[in-house]
C-alpha positions as CSV (number, residue, x, y, z in Angstrom):
1,X,-10.9,4.1,19.6
2,X,-13.1,0.7,18.4
3,X,-14.3,1.7,14.6
4,X,-17.4,0.0,14.0
5,X,-17.3,-2.4,10.7
6,X,-20.2,-3.9,8.4
7,X,-19.2,-6.7,5.9
8,X,-20.7,-7.3,2.6
9,X,-20.1,-11.0,1.1
10,X,-19.1,-12.7,4.0
11,X,-19.1,-16.6,2.8
12,X,-17.0,-16.2,0.5
13,X,-12.6,-17.2,0.1
14,X,-11.5,-13.9,0.9
15,X,-13.8,-13.5,3.4
16,X,-12.0,-14.7,6.3
17,X,-8.8,-12.5,5.6
18,X,-11.2,-9.3,6.4
19,X,-12.4,-10.6,9.5
20,X,-9.0,-11.6,10.6
21,X,-7.9,-7.8,10.1
22,X,-11.0,-6.0,11.5
23,X,-10.4,-8.5,14.9
24,X,-6.5,-7.8,14.6
25,X,-6.8,-4.4,14.4
26,X,-9.1,-4.1,17.3
27,X,-12.2,-3.0,15.9
28,X,-15.6,-4.4,16.0
29,X,-17.9,-6.4,13.3
30,X,-21.4,-5.3,13.9
31,X,-23.2,-6.7,10.9
32,X,-22.7,-9.1,8.2
33,X,-24.7,-9.6,4.8
34,X,-24.6,-12.5,2.3
35,X,-27.1,-14.2,0.5
36,X,-25.7,-17.7,1.7
37,X,-26.3,-18.7,5.0
38,X,-23.4,-21.4,5.4
39,X,-21.3,-18.6,7.9
40,X,-19.9,-20.5,10.7
41,X,-16.3,-19.0,10.0
42,X,-18.1,-15.7,12.0
43,X,-18.3,-17.7,15.4
44,X,-14.8,-17.8,15.7
45,X,-14.3,-14.1,14.9
46,X,-17.4,-12.4,15.7
47,X,-20.3,-14.3,16.9
48,X,-22.3,-11.5,18.6
49,X,-22.5,-9.8,14.9
50,X,-25.8,-9.3,13.4
51,X,-26.0,-11.0,10.0
52,X,-28.6,-11.1,7.0
53,X,-29.2,-13.3,4.1
54,X,-31.3,-10.2,2.1
55,X,-30.3,-6.8,1.2
56,X,-32.9,-5.0,2.2
57,X,-32.9,-6.3,5.9
58,X,-29.3,-5.1,5.8
59,X,-29.9,-2.1,4.8
60,X,-32.4,-1.3,7.0
61,X,-30.3,-2.3,9.6
62,X,-28.0,0.3,8.7
63,X,-30.5,2.9,8.5
64,X,-31.3,2.1,12.3
65,X,-28.6,0.9,13.9
66,X,-27.0,4.6,14.4
67,X,-30.1,6.2,15.1
68,X,-31.0,3.6,17.7
69,X,-27.5,3.2,19.2
70,X,-26.4,6.5,18.6
71,X,-22.6,5.2,17.4
72,X,-21.4,5.4,14.3
73,X,-20.7,2.8,11.2
74,X,-17.6,3.8,10.4
75,X,-16.4,1.1,7.2
76,X,-18.0,-1.3,5.3
77,X,-15.7,-3.7,3.8
78,X,-17.1,-5.4,0.4
79,X,-16.0,-8.9,-0.1
80,X,-18.9,-9.7,-3.1
81,X,-18.5,-11.1,-6.7
82,X,-16.9,-8.1,-8.9
83,X,-20.1,-6.8,-10.8
84,X,-21.8,-6.0,-7.5
85,X,-18.9,-3.9,-5.9
86,X,-20.2,-1.0,-7.6
87,X,-23.4,-0.8,-5.9
88,X,-22.1,-2.0,-2.8
89,X,-19.8,0.6,-2.6
90,X,-22.6,3.0,-3.2
91,X,-24.4,1.5,-0.5
92,X,-21.5,2.0,2.2
93,X,-21.2,5.8,1.1
94,X,-24.6,6.8,1.2
95,X,-24.9,5.2,5.0
96,X,-22.2,7.5,5.8
97,X,-19.2,5.1,6.3
98,X,-16.0,4.4,4.1
99,X,-15.7,1.4,1.9
100,X,-13.1,-0.9,1.7
101,X,-13.5,-2.9,-1.0
102,X,-11.6,-6.2,-2.3
103,X,-10.0,-6.2,-5.8
104,X,-11.0,-5.4,-8.8
105,X,-12.3,-2.6,-7.6
106,X,-15.1,-2.1,-9.9
107,X,-15.1,-3.9,-14.0
108,X,-14.4,-0.3,-15.7
109,X,-12.9,2.9,-15.6
110,X,-16.3,4.8,-16.0
111,X,-17.3,3.0,-12.7
112,X,-14.8,4.8,-11.1
113,X,-15.8,8.2,-12.5
114,X,-19.1,7.5,-11.2
115,X,-18.0,6.6,-7.5
116,X,-16.1,9.7,-7.4
117,X,-19.5,11.7,-8.1
118,X,-20.8,10.1,-4.7
119,X,-17.9,10.4,-2.8
120,X,-18.2,13.8,-3.4
121,X,-21.5,14.0,-2.7
122,X,-21.5,11.9,0.3
123,X,-17.7,12.9,1.8
124,X,-16.6,9.6,2.2
125,X,-13.7,7.7,0.9
126,X,-13.4,4.7,-1.5
127,X,-10.1,2.2,-0.3
128,X,-8.9,-0.7,-2.1
129,X,-7.2,-3.3,-1.5
130,X,-4.0,-3.2,-3.5
131,X,-2.2,-5.7,-1.4
132,X,0.5,-6.1,-3.4
133,X,2.0,-2.6,-2.7
134,X,2.6,-3.7,1.4
135,X,4.3,-6.8,0.5
136,X,7.8,-6.6,1.7
137,X,9.8,-8.3,-1.4
138,X,7.2,-6.4,-3.8
139,X,8.7,-3.2,-1.7
140,X,12.1,-3.5,-2.0
141,X,11.7,-4.8,-5.6
142,X,10.5,-1.0,-6.3
143,X,13.1,0.6,-4.3
144,X,15.7,-1.3,-6.4
145,X,14.3,-0.1,-9.6
146,X,13.7,3.5,-8.5
147,X,17.0,3.8,-7.7
148,X,18.5,1.9,-10.7
149,X,16.2,4.8,-13.0
150,X,17.7,7.4,-11.3
151,X,21.0,6.6,-13.0
152,X,19.4,5.5,-15.9
153,X,15.6,6.7,-16.8
154,X,15.4,5.3,-20.2
155,X,16.3,1.6,-19.0
156,X,14.0,-0.8,-20.4
157,X,13.3,-4.2,-18.1
158,X,12.2,-7.6,-19.6
159,X,9.4,-9.2,-17.5
160,X,7.7,-12.2,-18.0
161,X,4.7,-12.8,-15.3
162,X,3.2,-16.3,-14.8
163,X,0.2,-17.1,-12.7
164,X,-1.7,-20.4,-12.7
165,X,-3.9,-21.3,-10.1
166,X,-6.2,-24.4,-10.7
167,X,-9.7,-24.3,-10.6
168,X,-12.2,-27.5,-10.9
169,X,-15.5,-27.1,-13.2
170,X,-17.4,-25.3,-10.2
171,X,-15.5,-22.4,-11.6
172,X,-17.1,-21.9,-14.9
173,X,-20.6,-22.4,-13.2
174,X,-19.9,-19.9,-10.6
175,X,-20.3,-16.3,-11.3
176,X,-16.6,-16.2,-11.4
177,X,-16.2,-18.2,-14.8
178,X,-18.6,-15.5,-16.3
179,X,-16.8,-12.6,-17.8
180,X,-19.7,-10.3,-17.3
181,X,-20.1,-10.9,-13.8
182,X,-16.0,-11.6,-13.0
183,X,-14.8,-9.3,-15.6
184,X,-12.8,-12.5,-16.7
185,X,-9.7,-14.3,-15.9
186,X,-7.0,-10.6,-16.3
187,X,-10.0,-9.1,-13.9
188,X,-10.6,-11.6,-11.2
189,X,-6.8,-12.7,-10.9
190,X,-4.7,-10.6,-12.8
191,X,-5.6,-7.1,-11.9
192,X,-3.2,-7.1,-8.3
193,X,-0.4,-7.9,-10.7
194,X,-0.9,-5.5,-13.1
195,X,-1.5,-2.6,-10.4
196,X,2.0,-4.0,-9.2
197,X,3.9,-3.5,-12.4
198,X,2.6,-0.2,-13.2
199,X,3.3,1.2,-9.7
200,X,6.8,-0.1,-10.2
201,X,7.8,0.4,-13.8
202,X,5.3,2.8,-15.3
203,X,1.5,3.3,-17.1
204,X,0.9,0.9,-20.1
205,X,1.5,2.2,-23.2
206,X,1.1,-0.6,-25.4
207,X,-1.6,-3.5,-24.8
208,X,-2.1,-6.5,-26.5
209,X,-3.5,-10.0,-26.2
210,X,-2.1,-12.9,-27.5
211,X,-4.6,-15.6,-26.0
212,X,-8.3,-15.3,-24.9
213,X,-9.6,-18.5,-24.1
214,X,-12.5,-19.3,-21.2
215,X,-9.6,-20.7,-19.0
216,X,-6.8,-18.4,-20.1
217,X,-5.6,-15.0,-21.0
218,X,-2.1,-13.8,-22.0
219,X,-0.8,-10.9,-23.6
220,X,1.9,-8.6,-23.5
221,X,2.3,-5.1,-22.2
222,X,4.9,-2.1,-23.3
223,X,5.2,0.0,-19.9
224,X,7.2,3.2,-19.6
225,X,10.1,1.2,-18.2
226,X,9.2,-2.4,-18.9
227,X,8.7,-4.9,-21.6
228,X,6.0,-7.5,-20.2
229,X,4.9,-10.9,-21.2
230,X,2.3,-12.4,-18.9
231,X,0.3,-15.6,-18.9
232,X,-2.7,-16.5,-16.7
233,X,-4.9,-19.4,-16.9
234,X,-7.3,-21.7,-14.3
235,X,-6.3,-25.0,-16.0
236,X,-4.5,-27.4,-14.3
237,X,-3.1,-28.9,-17.4
238,X,-0.6,-25.8,-18.1
239,X,1.1,-26.3,-14.9
240,X,4.7,-27.2,-15.3
241,X,5.4,-30.8,-14.9
242,X,7.9,-30.8,-12.3
243,X,5.1,-28.7,-10.2
244,X,2.5,-30.9,-10.6
245,X,4.8,-33.8,-9.9
246,X,5.4,-32.2,-6.4
247,X,1.4,-32.4,-6.0
248,X,1.1,-28.7,-6.3
249,X,-1.8,-27.2,-8.1
250,X,-0.7,-23.3,-8.3
251,X,2.3,-21.9,-10.1
252,X,3.3,-18.3,-9.5
253,X,6.5,-16.9,-11.3
254,X,7.9,-13.3,-12.1
255,X,11.1,-12.6,-13.7
256,X,13.2,-9.6,-14.3
257,X,15.6,-9.6,-16.3
258,X,15.6,-13.3,-16.1
259,X,16.1,-13.0,-11.9
260,X,13.0,-14.8,-10.3
261,X,11.6,-12.5,-7.8
262,X,10.6,-14.1,-4.6
263,X,7.3,-13.3,-2.9
264,X,5.7,-16.4,-2.7
265,X,5.1,-16.0,1.3
266,X,4.1,-13.2,3.4
267,X,1.0,-13.0,1.6
268,X,-1.4,-14.0,4.9
269,X,-1.1,-11.0,6.9
270,X,-1.1,-8.4,3.9
271,X,-5.1,-7.6,4.4
272,X,-4.7,-6.6,8.2
273,X,-1.4,-4.7,6.9
274,X,-3.9,-2.7,4.7
275,X,-6.6,-2.4,7.1
276,X,-3.6,-0.4,9.5
277,X,-2.8,1.8,6.6
278,X,-6.5,2.7,5.8
279,X,-7.0,3.3,9.9
280,X,-4.4,5.5,9.5
281,X,-5.6,7.2,6.4
282,X,-2.9,6.0,3.9
283,X,-5.1,3.1,2.2
284,X,-5.0,3.3,-1.6
285,X,-8.0,5.3,-3.2
286,X,-9.9,5.8,-6.2
287,X,-6.9,7.2,-8.2
288,X,-5.0,4.7,-7.6
289,X,-7.1,1.8,-9.1
290,X,-7.8,4.1,-11.7
291,X,-4.5,2.3,-14.4
292,X,-5.2,-1.1,-13.6
293,X,-9.0,-1.4,-13.7
294,X,-8.3,0.7,-17.4
295,X,-5.9,-2.5,-18.2
296,X,-8.2,-4.9,-17.5
297,X,-10.9,-3.4,-19.3
298,X,-9.4,-3.0,-22.4
299,X,-7.8,-6.4,-22.2
300,X,-11.4,-7.9,-22.0
301,X,-12.2,-5.6,-25.6
302,X,-9.2,-6.4,-27.3
303,X,-9.4,-9.4,-30.1
304,X,-6.4,-12.2,-29.2
305,X,-3.9,-12.0,-32.1
306,X,-2.4,-15.3,-31.8
307,X,1.5,-16.2,-31.6
308,X,2.7,-13.0,-33.3
309,X,5.1,-10.1,-31.4
310,X,6.9,-10.6,-28.1
311,X,4.3,-13.1,-26.8
312,X,5.0,-15.7,-23.8
313,X,5.9,-19.2,-24.2
314,X,3.4,-20.4,-22.3
315,X,1.4,-19.6,-24.9
316,X,2.4,-22.7,-27.4
317,X,0.6,-24.9,-24.5
318,X,-2.6,-23.0,-25.7
319,X,-1.8,-22.9,-29.2
320,X,-0.1,-25.2,-31.2
């Protein structure tokens, strides 16, 4: 039986993946909301869906649609700017729908605590898109590490995480470039990597920041079974020369004890896989999101220590 969906944040980069996931799971998008009205992508997905650019009209529609149609709105997908996630999740739950929210779920761990109260009050659920947990290469890595830790529970792995995704000047004028709205670079582009690493190697026991600039964050973690050096940036100049020479503007690398983990492919279908699991009742909820949100919140509030201790080698690209 088809499920009925609403979508908040229909014009952003990630919204088409949510539309695709709703379509590929054979469900229906009833209504979408976005302050920006250039949503031509809807014509190739759900041209019949209602659409609003004002939150008041959207919420009025949510109130009246079920009553007038005798139908149930099952899910509200949320792909809005990060700082609005908490309030949009609340809108979903209080309108009798489960919420499916993009990463980062919220900006601070106390926001998760507040949403747990709303879940309890409404009886509805919050699901977070943590797509790396569904990537075949990452699942294979988790199984491999779990087997190794059975034999040697005290083993400590050495991990380097490097993610550079170039952004133009527009980025810093948009909400993504404003820390109070996006949570900063670690929240905006790093949170799902932190979730993946702690999912496999255990909780964060020590969190250090080495570099903190407008376009770059870098630091190190001590996890239960790993020491992690990480470097995140939206600055094209930090991308290795051979990658730039190949005409690429993104560089992503994770090494475990010096071995590269190949997971560059297989991303396009992960939202659909996420929806499939949510529809089966297997989605990732508030508790699964808590650790990575606590990590990025801590990073946001730490001072950078510079080139001290176990820093990522790319830090020297920023600090001479």
